[in-house]
Residue, then its C-alpha position, 0 to 999 in steps of 0.5 A: x467590918x470591912x468596907x467594900x472599897x477595901x482590897x486586902x493586901x491579898x487581893x493586892x497582891x495578887x492584882x499586882x501578881x496578875x497584870x504581868x502575868x495577863x500582859x506576858x498572855x497577851x503578847x504571846x497571843x500576838x506572837x502566836x497571830x503575828x508570826x503564826x499564821x501562813x500567808x494566804x494567797x492573791x496579792x489582794x489577800x497579801x495586802x490585808x494579812x500587811x495591815x492586820x499584822x502592823x496592826x498587830x506588831x502596833x499593839x505588840x509594841x504598845x504592850x512591850x512598852x507597858x513594861x518600864x524594864x523594855x521601856x528603860x530600855x527603848x523607845x518605840x522607834x527602836x522597837x521597831x528598827x530592832x524587830x526589822x533588824x531580828x526579821x532581816x537577819x533570821x531572828x523571824x523563828x519559832x524556837x522552842x515555843x518563843x519566836x525569837x525576834x518579838x520575843x526579844x522585844x519583850x524581855x528587857x534581858x535580852x533587848x539590851x544585849x541586842x541594841x548594846x552589842x549592834x551598838x558596839x558593831x558586834x556581827x547582826x548574824x552573830x548576835x542574832x546567832x547568840x539569840x537564837x543558843x538563847x532558847x535553843x539552850x533555855x538560857x536563863x541569862x546572857x553569857x560574859x562571853x557574848x560582851x567580848 
């Protein structure tokens, strides 16, 4: 007889699998909420939208940092600074279903590339161009020449 408190290996494996999947789903939903809506008309509505986006962005950052691989690359302050730089540099755009500036924050490989490249003095516009190309071309790796 199996104790109801015991979890089978299969159940454990499924819960381990579903946690990142649920986080990914939540990140996608937040991307849609933050980037997908049209700004309302009027100053009061605009301020309200900004406050909502600030709250949603904070939630998005927290979810990003729950991924231990993202947390190894950057802390919350670095994520906020990176988000601002990406937005100001033209990465605040949808490319093939991904909102580039937010997707970079949740992907340890892309986040690491962005931080290393900008810290090495690479052109911010060039780095953003590369990130946009990453999504345009459906890449799954960072080409070596991007680090040259």
